[in-house]
N, C-alpha and C positions, 0 to 999 in steps of 0.2 A: 863376385869379388874373388878373384884368384888370390890365394894366399902365397906370399913370397916363398914360403917354405911350408911343407906339410906340418900340420899341427896335430898332436896326439891328445885326444880326450879319452876319458875312461867311462865304462859302465860299471855299476856296482851290483847289478842283478835285481834292483828294486822295482823294475818296471812290471806292468801287468802282462806284457807280451814276451818277456825274456828274463830268465834268471842268470844269464851269462855275465860274468865279471871279466872284462877284457879291455885292452887298449884299442882305440879306434882312430885310425889315421884320417883326418879331415883334409880334403883336397881343396874345396872351395865353398864359398857362401854365395848362393844365387838368390835374387829377389825378384818376384813378380808383384807389381803393384796394381791396385784397384781403387775405384771410388774417388777419382780426382775431382776437385772443385773447379769453379770458373777461373781461378788464378793458376791452375795447373798443379796444385798441391795435392799429392796423393794422400788419401786418408788411412789406408792400411795395405798390407801386403802379405804374401806367403814367402817365408824364408826357407830355402832348401839348404840344409847342411849336408853337402855331398861328401861321401866317405869312400875310402878304398874298398874295392870289391874283388880284386884279383886274388884268386885262391893261391895260397902258399906265400903271399906277401905278408910281412910283419904288419900287424895292425889292421889287416883286412877284416871286413865284416860281411858275412853272408846271411841275409835275412832268412833264407830257406833253412839254414842250419841252426842259427842262434835265435831267430825271432826278431821282432821289431825292437828297436832302441826306444821307441815311443814310451813315455812316462818314466824312464830311468832318471832318478833324481840326481845322481852324481854327474851324468852326462850333461844335464841341463845346467847344473851349478858351474861346471867347468866351462861350458859354452858361454854362459853369462859373464864369467870372469874374462874370457877372451874378448867378448864384445865390449866390455867395459874398457879394456886396454886399447882396443882399436877405435872405438867410437864414443866412449863415455858411459857413465852409469845410467843416465836417462834412457839411452838406447837399449841397454841390457835389461832394464826393468820393463821394457815394452815388448818383450818376446815371451812366448810360451807355446808349449806343444799345441798343434792343431788337432783336429779329430783323427781317430785311428784310420779311417778310410782314406785320408790324404797322405799317409806314409808311403814311401816308395821303396823299391828294391835297392836303390843306390843313394838314398838320401833320407834324412829326418826332416819332416815338415813342421814348421812353427808358424803361428800367427804373429804378424809384426804390425805394431801400431804406428801412428803418425811420427812419434819421436824417433823410432828406429828407422823408418823409411827416410826421414829427413837426414839423419846422420849418415845413412848408407849412401844416399845420393850426393851428399856433400863430399864424402870420401871418394866417390866415383869421379866427381868433377875435378877434385884436386889431383887424382891419379892421372887423369887425361892431360892435365896441365903440365905434369912432370914428364920429361923425356925418359923412356925406359928402353931396355934392350928388347923387350917383348913387343910384338905387333898386336897383341891381344888388347881388347878394350876393357879387360878386367881390372879391378882395383888390385894393386900390389901393396902388401903390408909387410 
């Protein structure tokens, strides 16, 4: 899901892997789904919260310098507020940090349950139905 504009979330340094308090520019939300049933309904997925990594840019996050955002409580709280706004409270309640080994250099990995996957796919379908100036298949919010 490409965000219509960059969204800034924050860390409060409460994570196990970083004590950095910083604004983080989120570029997109990407979803990989797994475990589909016979009706094509995906049971769960992995949400990637992709962040700005270009050095010198405001809101950029470098994992090598700051550590992983993983387990930071403020970041998760603000992400859930964003998801509530975009997809509803049930979707926001259905995401949480995945394991440490799934975290990336350019994204925060979260487990996503059926409610989130359903809301994400609904938003993706609605986005495709709307004409946009972008040729991308990403959801625009």
